[in-house]
N, C-alpha and C positions, 0 to 999 in steps of 0.2 A: 504493499500499499504506500501511497505517497506520504511524505513527511508532514504535509500540511494540505488542506483542501479548501477551496472556495465554498462558502455556505450556499447550497442551492436555493434556500429560501430567500436570502438576501438578494442574490442574483435575479431570481424570478420577479421579486417585487420591483427591482430596478428596471428590468427588461419591460415589464408591462407598463411601467410609467414612462420610460425614456426611449424605448426603441423607435427607430425611424418608421414612418408610414410608407412602406414599399409595397408595390402592387401585388407581388407574389405572396405577401403575408396576409392579404385580405381574404375573408371567407368567400366573397363573391368571385374572386379570382379562381379559387379552387373549385367552386361550384360550377363555374362556367367552362374552365379549360382542363379540370381534372389533373391526372398525374402528367399528362403531356405538357401542360403549361409549366409545371414544376421542373420537368426535364429540360424544356427549351430555355427556361430562365437560368438553370444551373450551367448549361452549355455556355451561355452568353456571358455569364458572370465569371468565367474562368479567365483571369488575367485582364479583365476589362472593368473599368470603374462603373459603379451603379448608375451614375448620371447619364452615361453614354448608352447603357443597356435598355433603359426604360423605353424610349421611343421606338427602338428597333424591336424590342419584344412585343410591343402592341402591334406594330405593323406586320410582324411575322405571323402572330397568331390570328390575325385578321385574314391574312392570305392562306395560311395553312393551320386551320384550327384543330387538326387531328393528325396522327400518324398516317392514316389513310390518305388524307389530302396531300400531305407532303411526299408520300411515296410515289405519287405520280409525277412530281416535278422533275425537271432535268438538272443535272449538276450545274449547268450554266445559270439556270434561274436562281438556284440556291447560292451560288457564290456571288451573284449580282445582288441578291437581296441582303446578304451579309454585310455589304457596304464597307464601312470603316471600323468594324468592330475589332479588327486585328486577329492574327493567328487564324487565317481563313481555312486552314485545314479542319478546324472545328465545324465548319459549315458542311463539308463533305461527311464528316463522322456523323453529324447529326442527321443528315439525309440517310445514310446507311442504316443508322439506328432506327429510323422510321420505317424503312423497307423491312428491316429484320423484325420489327415489332408487329407488322402486319403479317409477315410470313410465318413467324413462330408463335405469335400471341393473339392472333385474330384482331390486331389493331389496338389492343389494350396494353398500356405500359405496364409491365409486370411489377408485382409488389416484392417478390422474392430477391434478396440481395444478389444471390448467386446468378439468377437469371438476368438481372440488370447488368451485372459485370460481363456477361457474355455479349452484350450489345456493343457495337463499335463506338469507340471514344469515351466509354464509361469506365471510370476507375473508382477507387475505393471511396473518395469523397462523394462523387455524384451519385453513385448507387445508394449509399446510405442516406444522403440528403433527400432523394425521392421517397425511400422507404419511410423516413422519419417525418418529413415535413408535409408529405401529401398523405401517406397512408397511416401515419401516427404510430408506427412500431418503435420499439426500443433497440436502438443501435448507437454506438458512438459516431459522431460526425465531426471530422477534424480538418480544418483548413489552416492557413497560414496564421490567421489571427488567433484561432483556438490554441495553436501550439505556442505562440508568443505569450499568451496569458498564462498557460501552464508553466512555461519556462521561468517566468517572473514570479507569479504568486506561490508556486510550489517549490521550485528549484532555486530560486534566488538568483537567476541569471538574466542578463540583459536581453539576450536573444536566443532563440531555440536552435537546436542542431538541425542539420538537414533532415528532411522527412524520413521516417522509417515505419515499419509495420508495428513497432512498439508504441507508436503514437496512439493507435486504436485501443490498445490494452490500457494505457494510462488514462485515456479519456473514459473508458468504460469503468475504471475503478472510482472515478470521480462523480459519476452520474448517480442521481437518486434512482431508487429501485422502481418507484411508480412510473408507469409508462407515459402518462400525460406530462408529468413534471420533468421526466428525462428529455422529452422534446423541447420543452421550454428552456432547460439548462443547455441544451445543444445550441439553440438559437442565441441564448444570452451570453454564452462564452464568445461566440463569433462576433456578436454585436459589440461586446466590451472591447475586444481586440481591434475592431474596425473604427470605433469612434472615441475611445478613451485610452486604452492601453496600446496606443499606436507605436509604430516602429521607431520613429525619430523624435517625436515630441509628445510623450505620455502625459496625460492630464491627471496625474496621481490625486490632486486635490478633489477631483470629481468621481474618483473611483469608488464603487460601492463596497469593494472588498479591500480597501486600502489597509484596514486594521489587520488583515490576514495575509498580507503580501510579503513574502519572504525577501523579495528584492528590494522593496521600499524600506523594510525594517533594517536591512544591511546598508542603507545609505545609497541605493542605487548605483552600485559599482559597475564599472565597465569590465565586464568579464569576457569580452572578445566576441567576434561574430565569424562563425565557420560557414555561413551560408554562401552559396556561390552567387557572385555578383552578376546581374544581368548586363550584357553588352550595351553600350551607348547606342541609342536608336539613330541619331543624326550621323549620316554617311555610312550606315551599316547595310549589310546585305538584306536585312529585314525592311529597311526603308526603300531599297531598290525593288524588292519583291512587291511591296505595297504599291509602288509606282507603276509597276507593270500591270498589276491587277486593276488599279484605278483607270489606267488608259483603256483597258479592254472593256471594262464595264461601261465606260462612256462612249464606245465606238458603236457604229452602226452594226447591228447583227453580233455585237460583241466579237468582232474580229478586225484585224488590221495587218497590213504587211510588217513583217518582223523588224525591218530596218526603220520603220516609223514609230516604234515603240520606245519611248524614252531616248530619242535621238541625241539629246543634249546632256544626257547623264555624264558627269565628269569622269567617270572610270568605266571605260568600255568593257574591260575584262569583268569588273563586278556586275555590270548590267547583264552580260551574257551568262554569268555564273547564277544570277538571280532567276533568269529565264530558264535555265536548264534545271534548276531545283524546283521551279513551279511545275515544270513538265514531269519531273520524277514524282512529285507529290500528287499529280493528277489534278492540279488546280487550273492548268491551262494545257492546250494541245497545239501541236505544230503541224501544219500541212501545206505543202507546195509554197513555201516561203511566207505563209501567213500564221499569225498567232491568233488563238481564239479561246474563249472559255469552253470548258468541256460540254460535249453535247449530252 
């Protein structure tokens, strides 16, 4: 067991009072969109800020309100609709997951974590998030924010270690046994990390579990950071990939001559490398000197 533990009741009271009003947390969202809405929102929220996700989520669910609807879309339509959400491979994974849901589960997003993990693009976090936040089951749900709260409150460390399977075990040990309260605890830990116990400027004075926090009690020591740093976006291959996709999304029929895609990019080798990697990832196709979104 952990050496200390956040009080679930304190966290639950704080969450019910202070949690952000986000679309996917509303009862009407779940009633209207079901587990599919939760799955789509979790795909979009991976590495993308909440403010950017909300308008795209609304448009996506209006266009494809179910796995059945999305399974009939083309990959080109999916990549185009993904727009500027970043990491566009997620769009293709979500499309494949929709097709698999129709083929394997009759168009109903499964409840079982094992079945969810067998769908394209779904890992430990997303599978458990759907099972907990839509279906109401008791599972540990661990994201970056949760891991940071545990590292500080329980371990007395400034930043968490890189993700590991042990994270699920640790969260499970902290959760209350009651199924409904365990779901609230999962959501509250993530919300606390996202809004109060932030990576760079934690608001310890506003933290509901400050009195229980091992890191705060130790004087907020700098214990180092072993997490892998994300490469700078400006001038990166990621930026070049985004530029290629943006050009094709805006082109007639989503296709254009290869030599007209990012012709002014300052590094021609990097541009070509970005194009090659997009082809390998299945995000674009090349044919007779043309580049196009996948059919």
